[in-house]
Structure formats: structure tokens, C-alpha cells
C-alpha positions in Angstrom: 0.0 0.1 0.0 1.3 3.4 -1.1 1.8 6.0 1.6 1.7 9.0 -0.7 1.7 10.4 -4.3 4.2 8.9 -6.4 5.4 9.5 -10.1 3.1 8.1 -12.7 4.3 5.7 -15.4 3.5 7.2 -18.7 1.8 4.0 -20.1 -0.6 4.2 -17.1 -1.1 7.8 -17.7 -2.0 7.4 -21.2 -4.3 4.4 -20.3 -6.0 6.8 -17.8 -6.5 9.3 -20.3 -8.0 7.0 -22.8 -10.6 5.5 -20.5 -14.1 6.4 -21.4 -16.3 5.4 -18.4 -19.8 5.6 -18.0 -21.3 8.6 -16.1 -22.0 6.2 -13.2 -18.5 5.6 -12.6 -15.6 7.7 -11.4 -12.0 7.2 -12.7 -9.0 8.6 -10.8 -5.3 8.2 -11.2 -4.0 8.2 -7.7 -0.3 7.3 -7.0 0.1 5.5 -10.2 -3.0 3.4 -9.7 -6.3 3.7 -11.9 -8.8 3.7 -9.3 -12.7 3.2 -10.7 -15.6 3.8 -8.3 -19.2 4.1 -8.3 -20.4 7.7 -8.4 -21.6 8.9 -4.7 -24.7 7.3 -3.4 -27.6 9.3 -1.7 -26.1 9.3 1.9 -22.8 10.6 0.4 -24.9 13.0 -1.8 -26.9 14.2 1.0 -23.8 15.4 2.9 -23.0 17.2 -0.1 -26.2 18.8 -0.9 -26.2 20.1 2.8 -22.6 21.4 2.5 -23.5 23.3 -0.8 -26.9 24.6 0.2 -26.1 25.7 3.8 -22.4 26.6 3.4 -20.9 27.0 0.0 -23.9 28.8 -1.7 -24.2 31.4 0.9 -20.4 31.8 1.2 -19.2 31.6 -2.5 -17.2 34.5 -3.5 -17.7 36.4 -6.7 -16.2 34.8 -9.7 -16.1 31.2 -8.3 -18.2 28.1 -9.4 -19.1 24.9 -8.0 -19.8 22.5 -10.9 -22.8 19.9 -10.4 -20.9 17.3 -12.5 -17.8 15.4 -11.4 -14.5 17.1 -12.8 -11.0 15.8 -12.7 -8.3 17.8 -11.1 -5.1 17.3 -12.8 -2.1 17.4 -10.5 1.1 18.1 -12.5 3.0 18.2 -8.9 2.0 14.5 -8.3 3.3 13.2 -11.7 0.3 13.6 -13.6 -2.3 12.0 -11.3 -6.1 13.1 -11.9 -8.3 13.2 -8.9 -12.1 13.4 -9.0 -13.2 15.2 -5.9 -16.7 14.9 -4.6 -17.0 18.6 -4.9 -14.9 21.6 -6.0 -14.9 25.4 -6.0 -13.0 27.0 -8.9 -12.4 30.1 -10.8 -15.6 30.3 -13.0 -13.8 32.1 -15.8 -11.0 29.3 -15.9 -9.8 27.8 -19.2 -10.3 24.1 -18.6 -11.2 21.1 -20.8 -14.8 21.3 -20.9 -15.1 18.0 -23.1 -13.0 16.0 -20.8 -14.3 17.9 -17.7 -10.5 18.3 -16.5 -9.6 21.2 -14.5 -5.9 22.5 -14.1 -5.2 22.7 -10.3 -4.0 26.3 -10.3 -7.9 27.5 -10.8 -9.2 25.4 -8.0 -9.7 27.1 -4.5 -11.5 24.3 -2.5 -11.9 20.4 -3.0 -14.1 18.4 -1.0 -14.1 14.6 -0.3 -16.6 12.5 1.7 -15.1 9.0 3.1 -16.4 6.0 1.6 -16.8 2.6 3.5 -14.0 0.9 1.5 -10.6 0.4 2.9 -8.6 1.9 0.1 -11.1 4.5 -0.4 -10.5 5.5 3.4 -6.7 5.3 3.0 -6.8 7.4 -0.2 -8.9 10.2 1.1 -7.4 10.4 4.6 -3.8 9.9 3.8 -2.9 10.0 -0.2 -5.1 12.9 -1.2 -4.0 15.4 1.3 -0.3 14.9 -0.1 -1.7 15.0 -3.6 -3.9 18.0 -3.4 -1.5 19.7 -1.2 1.1 19.1 -4.2 -1.3 21.0 -6.8 -1.2 23.2 -4.7 -4.9 23.2 -3.7 -5.5 26.0 -1.1 -8.2 24.0 1.0 -9.2 20.6 1.4 -12.4 19.8 3.5 -12.8 16.1 4.2 -16.0 15.0 5.6 -15.7 11.5 7.2 -19.2 10.3 8.1 -17.6 7.1 9.5 -15.6 8.8 12.3 -18.4 11.5 12.5 -15.7 14.2 11.9 -14.8 17.1 9.5 -11.1 17.9 8.8 -9.9 21.0 7.0 -6.5 21.2 5.4 -4.9 24.4 4.7 -1.8 26.3 3.6 -0.2 23.9 1.3 3.8 24.2 1.3 6.3 21.8 -0.2 3.8 19.2 -0.7 2.0 19.0 2.6 -0.6 20.9 4.4 0.6 23.0 7.1 -2.3 23.5 9.1 -5.2 20.6 9.8 -8.0 21.5 11.9 -10.4 18.7 12.8 -13.7 18.6 14.8 -16.6 16.3 15.4 -19.8 16.7 13.8 -21.4 19.4 15.4 -18.3 21.4 15.8 -17.3 24.7 14.0 -14.5 25.0 11.8 -13.0 28.5 10.5 -12.5 28.4 6.5 -10.2 31.0 5.6 -9.8 33.2 2.5 -11.4 33.4 0.0 -14.3 32.2 2.0 -13.6 34.0 5.5 -16.7 32.0 7.0 -17.5 29.6 9.8 -18.7 26.0 8.8 -21.0 24.8 11.4 -20.7 20.8 11.1 -23.9 20.0 12.7 -25.4 20.3 9.1 -24.1 16.8 8.8 -26.1 15.1 11.4 -29.1 13.3 9.9 
């Protein structure tokens, strides 16, 4: 099992680029592995809907957007990996590959992942993706973990790692810095 992002073999990267998966399947390139998983289910989607409607939409800075379809974030600092976050906030006027649903990391302000039950998914979301997103560098990574009933905000990426990590149990409050300058009340994740 890998402990972090690694350089991606050009053959694997080419295979990743050539995959045409159905809309019900997410395809990611994580640490040189092609990872295919179903798109989020209702419990997963419910957490994301609440995050969007109760926090992101009211606090979305001018000039930023949240796509409702999955997009792949291309991470050049991770050897060409492409992650498909559960939610992303990016510059609405960004020049991106709309046909391939691929965004360059430098237009992304926030990525959100919801931890799924699978062992490999838990490892990727909690251990691998923080390193990959920080290498982007993606300024903010919000990890919603319903398995542990907690939320973690990773911030201030530098030298391939997030320098700040703030974790609270569901019901706690997390200050979300620029460009949001708002407080996320994680009680929105209680059912």
C-alpha cells in the first residue's frame, strides 16, 4: 500500500487518459493506480447537498463556481495524477477542458471529499489525497468523514504538505479562511 503520491508511469497515464467510463463511474489516477468507483450514493450525496446549500452557496465568493458534475483535477505536482473530488470550487472563468471535464489545479480553491466505507477509499481520502492536493497546490481540502463522524479542513499547502489541519467532530465549527472567510457549522452533517 502506498503512503503518498508517486510519479505516474507514462503508460498508465496514457491508459488513464483513454478510458471512457460511463457517467455512473468515477475514474481517478492516484499514485500510479487507476481507481474506478461508482459515483456517490444518496447518503454521500446528502452530505454534499447540505454542504452546498447551507455553506458554500451562501458564502461563495464572486467569480467562483461549483460544478454539479464530477470533474477531474489534474495534479502536475504528483506526476500527472488526476483526482475526482466529490465537490470542487474553482474560478468560473477558468480555461479548462470542458470536453474531458478536466480542471488544472491552479484554478481550484477548495476540494471536498466524503470518506466512503471501502478500506482503500478511506486510505486514499485520509492519507494519499491530502498529499496530492497539497502538491497541486490546492489551497483548501475539506474532508467529511461520516465513518468517524468528523470533519477535517486542510489548509496552507507548502512543500507538498498542508501546514494546517483542523479536525472537529460533527457539530463542531471550523473557520474556513480566504476566499470564504466564514465558519462552517458541521452540525449540518447530522441526519
